[in-house]
C-alpha positions, 0 to 999 in steps of 0.5 A: 500500499502507497501511502496518500499525502493527503492521508500523511499530512491528515495525520501530521496535523492530528497528532500536532494538534494533540501536542498543542492542546496538551499544551495550551489546554484550554487557551489552545483555541479563540473563538472569532467572527470566522469560528474557532482557530488556534490563539497566536501562540498555540498556532505558533507552536503547532507550526514547530510541531507540525514540522518535527511529527512530520519530519519524525513519521517520514525517518521513522517509515523512511518516506520520501514525502515529496514522492507521496501521491 
């Protein structure tokens, strides 16, 4: 089975979100007129964690992200 880029990105995003919520708790999200989003600091942390998680999974599973469909 070949990995799908969209599924890979969703996995990385979900794991990164779990890490952010564990760190910031109820301060993770803010409500805006457009809906709920990460606060500024949690968003920055999410971006950092996304890169870490993406690299970790790709390295452990020997996935070349650029080769995904």
